[in-house]
C-alpha positions, 0 to 999 in steps of 0.5 A, a space after each residue: 785307266 783302260 777299265 775306268 770311266 771318266 769322272 768329274 774329277 778328270 775335269 777338276 783341274 787337279 791331278 786326275 786332269 793332269 794325268 788324263 792330259 799327259 797320258 792321253 792327249 799330250 802323248 797322242 798329239 805330241 808336237 813342238 807346239 803342243 808339248 809346251 802346254 801353254 795357254 796358246 800356241 804361237 804359230 808362224 804366219 802362213 804364206 798366201 793368205 789365211 783360211 780359218 774354220 771352226 766346227 763341232 761334232 756330236 754323233 751317235 754312235 761314237 764309233 761306226 763302220 768307216 770311222 768314229 767321232 775323232 776321225 770325223 772331227 779331223 776330216 770335217 775340219 780339214 775338208 772345210 779348209 780345202 773347199 776354200 782352196 786352202 791347205 790345212 796346217 793346224 788344228 785346235 781340239 776341245 773335248 767336252 766329256 760326260 762323266 761315265 764315258 768309258 776310258 777305253 772309248 775315249 782312248 780309241 777316239 783320241 788315237 784315231 783322231 791323232 792318226 787321221 791328223 797325221 794322215 792329213 798332215 796337220 798338227 793339233 797345236 792346242 786344245 782343251 778338256 772339260 768334263 761335265 755331268 751326264 747329259 744323256 748319250 751323245 746325240 740324244 739316244 743310244 744306237 740299237 743294242 748299245 747301253 748308253 754311257 757318257 757322251 763325247 763332243 769335240 769342237 775344232 778350229 782349223 787354220 790353213 793357207 791358200 798356196 795354189 795357182 789361181 787361188 790366192 788372197 786376191 782371188 778366192 773361190 765363191 759363187 760370184 765366179 759362177 757363169 751359165 754353162 759351168 759344169 757341176 761335179 760331185 766327187 763320188 757316190 752319195 748318202 753312205 754316211 747317213 745310211 751308215 749312221 742311221 743303220 747303226 741307230 736302228 739296228 739294221 745289219 748291212 754292209 754300208 760304211 761311212 764315207 768319212 775321209 779327207 778330200 785334200 788329195 783330190 782338191 790338191 790335184 785339181 788346183 795344181 793341174 790348173 782346172 778352172 774351179 769356180 767353187 767347192 763345197 763339201 756335202 755334209 748336213 742337208 745333202 747335195 740339194 741344200 748345198 746347191 740351193 746355198 750357192 745359186 744366185 738370183 740370176 743363175 740356177 742349177 739343173 741336175 740330171 737324176 740319172 747322173 747322180 752316183 749312188 751305191 746299190 745298197 744305199 739306194 735300196 736302203 733309201 727306198 726301204 725307209 723312204 729317204 731322199 738321196 738328195 738330202 742325205 748327209 756325207 762326210 767324204 764327198 764334195 761338189 765343185 763347179 768348173 768351167 765346162 771346157 775343163 770337165 773332161 780333165 777334171 773328171 780324169 783327175 778325180 778318177 785317178 784318186 781312190 776316193 773319186 773313182 765314181 766322180 760324175 757331172 750331175 748338172 750345169 749352171 743355167 740362167 734363171 729369171 727372178 722368182 724362178 726355182 734355183 735348183 731343178 732336177 730332170 728325173 729319170 722319167 723325163 719330168 722336172 722337179 723343184 729341189 728346195 733346201 732341207 726343211 726340219 730334221 733329216 738325221 739330227 746331229 750328224 756332225 
């Protein structure tokens, strides 16, 4: 099937469907749960309380420097679980495929997804495949220089358990634990994913690659070492600014220091060229965590030991605020103060 395209027959439930499932999905994701090919997977109850998440992935191009939609689907789902202090255990995967998609692309994406699931130590235990008539390329447009073919959309569900010290069914991470003086950390440079995808769409040649990655190593180390983590969020659509506005409270705000926000030089130049604001740039391998200020040095040391966290930095602190005052303020490099609000309208559409 390597030189074929997906047709509606592959979604008919007949022999073409069975061949597609057996030759590709079942072989790539093989494990005792999935091998039964039942309507549902029967799983043992995880210890420490259950965390459940779901997400859908729609992106153009399907393959990009640093990853593809398959890797993105695994990393995005497991990262959502890690942000709750839960270790990912199982995934589901639903594939919606447009007719006309090159089988070779589907094959590459599924194998990439299987490799990333193995790397993140999670099992894809059940799934679904649907083939639909052509709706236009994934994300609504083809990348520059590419011919639009059938698109691919992936829906996932992730199940994990909270098993770390200080993070149990009785005490979850959340903004209710924030206190004035807590430190706000980011795990690394911002903006690479959006800059990478937008570069591919516009046909701009540069060395920017997506930061698509699983965050489990850093999160596991922070929690196992007993760092007093109050809250974690992965910085995806809407960027750092939107995430921070989602976690502030009526009585607490956040003050950022612009000079402390880490960014690669090439990404910074790209933002300057196109007039993009780094604070609203999407990422797929970065997270923000709020920790007690007395644990900052230890938290940074732990993050810096991980290859994904070498540029981790303290970018601000939790502050008291009065009713009606802005939730997030930015101290600019020039010494001014800027109100940082949530993203309005479209940034880069359909980023995940």
